C-alpha angles and dihedrals in degrees: 000000000000127000089263088075095046110131109212092194097058106122092212087077090063091045093054094046091049091049091050094054104032113069093187092053090046091053090049090049087057094052104030111017093168093058091052093047089050088065092064131071093232121168111249091248090048093053093045090052092051092048091050095042087239101159092166090065091046091051090047088052090054107268111167108252094231092052091050090062090046091051092049091055091046091051101040106024138299103206118111113260126024096004093053091045090051091050093050093046092050090050093049092046091052094048097045100035091234127117119243124186110250091234096050110125101184132062 
């Protein structure tokens, strides 16, 4: 998805920005994702995609490409090393429709 398909009104953008800047919200997202998602007026398909880690659907809905990577790291780990690798592999698997082992370090 290019920036020409970016949907400014997608609520996921606000969610990701809030998670990036609010440590308390980010911690709550890690322990009770549903409660955090309840705070946002997400479309049903948007919420389902977040819950499923379906980045392809989010991108098809207009998620900004940069924020998709941010969301993957927020959902699957942001630390350098195995957590970051897991986040990237989950993002790639969702976008391509192919499974990738979480510990895979090469493309």
